[in-house]
N, C-alpha and C positions, 0 to 999 in steps of 0.2 A: 664173387670179391669185388668191392668199390672199396678204393683206398681216396680219402681225404688226407689232407696236408694243411697244419696252420704254420706259417713261419714266426708268430711272435703267441705268447701266453693270453693274448688281449684278444684275438682272433677267435677263440672259441668259449662258449658255453657250457655247463654242465650238459645241458640236454642235448647239445650236438654227438655226444660220447656214447649216449646210454645203451644203442645196439651195436657198438663198436669194441674191436681190442684195441686201447689205444698202446701207442708206441713213443716213449716219452725218449727224446735224445737232448743231450748236454754233453757234447765231446769233451768240451775243457771244463770241468773235468769230472763232475760227478757220474756221468755213465760209466766212466771206465774205471774210476775208482770204487763204484757199486762191484763191477764186475770183478775187479783183484780181489776184494773183500771176501766176496762169496766163492772163488776159486781158491781163496786160501782158507778155508772153513771156517770162517763166524757163522754163528747159530742163526740172525737175521738181522737185517737194518729196518729201524724206524725212521722216515724221514719224518723232518719238523721244520715248518715254514719258518719259525720265527726262534731267536736263539733262547727266549725267555721259556719256550714252548717245549724245548729240548732239556734245557737244565731239568724242566719239571717232569718230561716224562722218564728220564734218568733215573731219578729218585724213588722208582717205583722196584728198582730190583736192587741186590746186595751190591756195595761199591765193586766186589772183585768181578761180577757178572758183567758190566758193562762199561762201555766207553763211550765218551764224549767225541763227536768228530764234527767236524764242519770249519766252513772259513765263511769271512767277508772280505770285499774286495782281494779274494786271492790269498788272504793270509788266515792262518788259524786263529779260531776264537780265541780271546783270552781264557784261560783257566780250562781249555777243550784239553782233551788226551791228543786228538789227531786234527790233522787238517784235511784238506781235499786232494793231496798229493797220492796217486795210487802205489806210488814207491815206498809210501809209509805202511801200506796195509798187508805187511810180511806177515807170514800163517805164525810165526811166532808172536806177533802182537797182537791177530785177530782170532784165532782159532778158538772155536765154541763161546766166544764173546758176544753179546748183545749191542750192537750198535745205534745209536742215536746220531742220525747225521741231519746237519741243515748248513745248506749251501745256498748261495744267493739266489741262483737260479733254478736248478733241477729239482731241490726237494720241495719249491712251491707250485710247480708244474706235477710234480706227483700229487701231491695234495690235491690240486684242482682237479686232476684226471679221474677222482676216485667213485664217479656214476658210470663210469666203462663198465664192459663185461669183466673184464681183467686189463692191466698194465703192466706191458712189461717196459725195461728199460734197455735202451739199445747204445751202442757207439761204435766206432768203427772195429774195436778189439772184438766184439762178439756178433758182428753185423749178420753173418752166415746162420748161426744157429738162432737168431729171432726169427730172418726170413723162413726157415725151417718150420720154426712154431707156427708162424702165422701162417703159411701153407696148409699144414696139419690142421689147425682149427679151420680155415675154411669162412673166417666170419669179416667182415666186413672190418675195415682197418683205420683209424685216425692216427696219424703220425703227428706228433707234437713237439715242434722243435721250442727248446727252452729259452733261448735269446739271451741277450744280455741285460738285464735290467729292463725288461718289457718291450726291449729292441731287437730288430733282424742279426742274427749273426751268421755269417757265410758258413763257418764250420758244420754248424747244424744242419743248415741247408743242405750242404752238399752229403752229410751223411745220409741225411733224410733220403735224397735222390738216389744215392745209392740202393739204398733198402727198395725204392719204387723198380728201379731198374732190375733190380735180382728176382722181385715178385714177377715181373712181365716176363722175364726169360723164363721162368718155369710155367706161367699161363700167360699167353697171351690176350686172353679175354677180358683179364682184368680189366675193370673201368677205370680211369683215375682223374681226377679233379684239374683244374687247369694248373693250380697251385703245386699239383706233383710232378706235371707235366715241366714247370720250370725248374724246379728243383733237381728233375732229373739232368734238364741240360744244364743247370751247374754240376753235377758231378762229372758228366761227360767232359766238361770242360777242364776239369781240376784233378782227373782222376789218374792221371800218371803222375802225381806228384804232390799227395796229399801231405806227407811232413812239411811241402815250401808253402802249401795253404794253410798251415795252421800257423808256421813260422811269420806267416805276411799279414795272417788276419789281425782284428784289431786286439780280440782279447789273446790271441797267440803273443803280441808283440810284448803287452802289458805283463805276462807272465814272465817272459824273457827278459825282463825288466827287473824281475824281481829273483832272478838267477835260475829258472825253473825249467831249463830248455829240457832236461832229460826227461819230464813230465808230458812233453809235447813229443817226444821220438815216440814213448810207450802211449801217448792216444793218436798217433797215427799209424799202429800196427793193425792190418786187418784181418778178421778173424782168427784171432789167436788163442781165442778163450770159448769154451763151449760152454757157455753158460747162459740162461735166459732169466734174468732175475726178474722176478713176479711180484708184483704189488697187488694184495687184497687184505682187506679190512686190516689196514691201518699198516701193515709188516708187507717188508720185499725178502723172500726166500726165491732159492734158486729153482727153475726147471719146472715148477708147479704149473701144469699146461691144464 
């Protein structure tokens, strides 16, 4: 197994992913929200890179079957049913629903990763479930950090580094790119205080300014959800290995 890691969406092209399982990391907050939605038994999630695309996709179903979900600049898109807070995605709200989801960063990277063999969604909350799936597959891995508006985000890099370290703990022969080495070093620096990292990173501070501190507390939980969101053929479902 070989691990490549990309800190921003601009670092990879579709052809870089063709022989790999991709892992999209968007800790704040798309990865966490997707995990919560699937845990709470939504039917499936359809990522849309643009707001207009999300609205168009949602029209394919009866209104009672679908929820429009997403954010721009951290806040719910006007006219949408849900934003991007994992705490909104309760079972009573999402069970058996199709969710069309458009976030500023995560949805864009998911759509861009379509050339991979398969694509998993990972955050701190489901990290060990994703690591287990990657080890079972045995395929090369491309970890894709969603970043923020095309720029580096430390929270995604640290989560990616935790994935790298966990994989190496199970198989010391795994080959890792220099970027994966750097991410692992970042994780080792911040591993003792994930919540503190989220509170002090750029996007975390912004979410706190919007009154969303509880979201950070949820996103900082490690391996509390045994779900592997899998994106294939335009749809995210759980545990499709």
